[in-house]
C-alpha positions as CSV (number, residue, x, y, z in Angstrom):
1,X,-7.1,19.1,35.3
2,X,-8.2,15.5,34.6
3,X,-11.6,14.6,33.3
4,X,-13.5,11.3,32.8
5,X,-15.7,11.2,29.8
6,X,-18.0,8.3,28.9
7,X,-20.1,8.7,25.8
8,X,-22.9,6.0,25.7
9,X,-24.1,4.8,22.3
10,X,-27.6,5.4,21.1
11,X,-29.4,2.1,20.2
12,X,-29.0,1.3,16.5
13,X,-26.1,3.7,15.9
14,X,-23.5,1.2,15.0
15,X,-23.5,1.8,11.2
16,X,-23.2,5.6,11.8
17,X,-20.3,5.0,14.3
18,X,-18.5,2.8,11.7
19,X,-18.9,5.5,9.0
20,X,-17.3,8.0,11.3
21,X,-14.4,6.0,12.6
22,X,-11.7,7.9,10.8
23,X,-13.2,11.3,11.8
24,X,-13.3,10.1,15.4
25,X,-9.7,8.9,15.4
26,X,-8.5,12.1,13.7
27,X,-10.3,14.1,16.3
28,X,-8.7,12.0,19.1
29,X,-5.3,12.3,17.4
30,X,-5.4,16.0,18.3
31,X,-5.5,15.1,22.0
32,X,-2.8,12.4,21.9
33,X,-0.6,14.0,24.5
34,X,-3.6,14.8,26.8
35,X,-5.1,11.3,26.9
36,X,-4.7,9.2,30.0
37,X,-6.9,6.3,28.7
38,X,-9.3,5.7,25.9
39,X,-11.3,2.9,24.3
40,X,-14.7,1.5,23.4
41,X,-17.1,-0.4,25.6
42,X,-19.2,-3.3,24.3
43,X,-22.7,-4.8,24.9
44,X,-23.0,-8.2,26.5
45,X,-22.4,-9.9,23.2
46,X,-18.8,-8.5,23.3
47,X,-19.1,-7.2,19.7
48,X,-21.7,-4.4,19.6
49,X,-20.2,-1.1,20.6
50,X,-22.0,0.5,23.6
51,X,-19.9,3.5,24.3
52,X,-16.6,5.3,24.3
53,X,-14.3,6.1,27.3
54,X,-11.8,9.0,27.3
55,X,-9.8,10.1,30.3
56,X,-8.1,13.3,29.5
57,X,-5.9,16.0,31.1
58,X,-7.2,19.4,29.9
59,X,-6.7,23.0,31.1
60,X,-10.2,23.6,32.4
61,X,-13.9,22.5,32.4
62,X,-14.7,24.6,29.3
63,X,-12.0,22.7,27.4
64,X,-13.4,19.4,28.7
65,X,-16.9,20.3,27.6
66,X,-15.6,21.2,24.1
67,X,-13.6,17.9,24.0
68,X,-16.7,15.9,24.9
69,X,-19.4,17.7,22.9
70,X,-17.4,18.6,19.7
71,X,-16.4,15.0,19.2
72,X,-17.7,13.9,15.7
73,X,-19.7,10.9,16.9
74,X,-21.5,13.1,19.5
75,X,-22.1,15.8,16.9
76,X,-23.6,13.2,14.4
77,X,-25.9,11.5,17.0
78,X,-24.0,8.3,17.7
79,X,-24.2,8.9,21.4
80,X,-27.4,9.1,23.6
81,X,-25.7,10.8,26.5
82,X,-22.4,11.8,28.0
83,X,-21.0,11.4,31.5
84,X,-18.4,14.1,32.0
85,X,-16.8,14.5,35.5
86,X,-13.6,15.9,37.0
87,X,-11.4,13.0,37.8
88,X,-8.2,12.4,39.7
89,X,-5.6,9.9,38.4
90,X,-4.7,8.0,41.6
91,X,-2.3,5.7,39.7
92,X,-0.3,8.5,38.2
93,X,0.1,6.8,34.8
94,X,-1.6,6.4,31.5
95,X,-3.1,3.2,30.2
96,X,0.0,2.8,27.9
97,X,2.2,2.6,31.1
98,X,0.1,-0.2,32.5
99,X,2.5,-3.1,33.1
100,X,0.0,-5.7,31.8
101,X,-0.1,-4.1,28.4
102,X,-3.1,-3.9,26.0
103,X,-3.7,-7.7,25.4
104,X,-4.2,-10.8,27.4
105,X,-7.3,-11.2,29.7
106,X,-10.6,-9.4,29.8
107,X,-10.8,-5.7,30.5
108,X,-13.7,-3.7,32.0
109,X,-14.9,-0.2,32.7
110,X,-16.3,-0.1,36.3
111,X,-18.3,3.0,37.3
112,X,-19.5,3.4,40.8
113,X,-21.9,6.2,41.6
114,X,-22.0,7.4,45.2
115,X,-25.3,7.8,47.1
116,X,-24.3,11.4,48.1
117,X,-21.3,13.7,47.8
118,X,-18.5,12.6,50.2
119,X,-14.9,13.4,51.0
120,X,-12.5,12.8,48.1
121,X,-10.4,9.5,48.5
122,X,-6.7,10.0,48.3
123,X,-5.4,6.6,47.3
124,X,-6.4,3.7,45.0
125,X,-6.8,0.1,46.3
126,X,-3.8,-2.2,46.1
127,X,-4.7,-4.2,43.0
128,X,-2.3,-5.3,40.3
129,X,-4.8,-5.3,37.5
130,X,-5.9,-1.6,37.7
131,X,-5.3,0.1,34.4
132,X,-6.8,3.4,35.5
133,X,-8.5,4.4,38.7
134,X,-9.8,7.6,40.2
135,X,-12.6,9.4,41.8
136,X,-15.4,11.1,39.9
137,X,-15.6,14.6,41.3
138,X,-17.8,17.7,41.5
139,X,-17.0,20.5,39.1
140,X,-14.8,22.2,41.7
141,X,-13.2,18.9,42.6
142,X,-14.1,19.2,46.3
143,X,-16.7,16.5,46.5
144,X,-16.5,12.8,45.6
145,X,-19.5,11.6,43.4
146,X,-18.3,8.2,42.5
147,X,-15.3,6.3,41.0
148,X,-14.3,5.1,37.6
149,X,-11.8,2.3,37.0
150,X,-10.4,0.4,34.0
151,X,-9.4,-3.1,35.2
152,X,-8.2,-6.4,33.9
153,X,-10.3,-9.2,35.3
154,X,-11.4,-12.7,34.5
155,X,-15.1,-11.7,34.5
156,X,-17.5,-8.8,35.1
157,X,-18.3,-10.0,38.7
158,X,-14.6,-10.0,39.7
159,X,-14.2,-6.6,38.0
160,X,-17.1,-5.2,40.1
161,X,-15.2,-6.2,43.3
162,X,-12.6,-3.5,42.6
163,X,-15.1,-1.1,44.2
164,X,-16.5,-1.5,47.8
165,X,-20.2,-2.1,47.2
166,X,-21.2,-0.5,50.5
167,X,-19.9,2.9,49.3
168,X,-22.0,3.0,46.0
169,X,-25.6,3.5,45.1
170,X,-25.0,1.8,41.8
171,X,-22.1,0.1,40.1
172,X,-21.9,-0.5,36.3
173,X,-19.6,-2.9,34.6
174,X,-18.9,-2.7,30.9
175,X,-16.7,-4.7,28.6
176,X,-13.8,-2.4,27.5
177,X,-10.8,-2.6,25.3
178,X,-7.7,-0.4,24.9
179,X,-8.5,2.2,22.3
180,X,-6.7,4.0,19.5
181,X,-6.0,3.4,15.9
182,X,-5.8,-0.2,14.8
């Protein structure tokens, strides 16, 4: 089962996040084979961390909750909240398989939240710059609640266009970069 997890940073938690970087990476190393995508998001200044994205394939919802809530930054109070949803990998690949690679161009996390549960979409839009794309689903994966995408784009406004605005109550766009050990 695939899950989308977005930890949003608490204001003023950067120093704590920096102190815990090795603990965070060591924790994520345990999930290396299960990770579909990962990486930090940043505030509008492009430098201040604002969150952490993890898309992961785990056996069940209990394992996903443990993954999200046992994470060292979460345990220490770096994050203010967690968005954890079932997800479906409509591209059928990991971010490491993305033909554009980890560098060159701007990258964004785009989250669209639906106005109401709807039927689950079966395909991703034709778009060469999609790194990851899939629906955010109800716990039983029968209802569509929104969409999460990682996309290479020249700017946030163009990244937002990967989602049909008429289908969403709200669309968020966050600066994002490929994650992992540096």
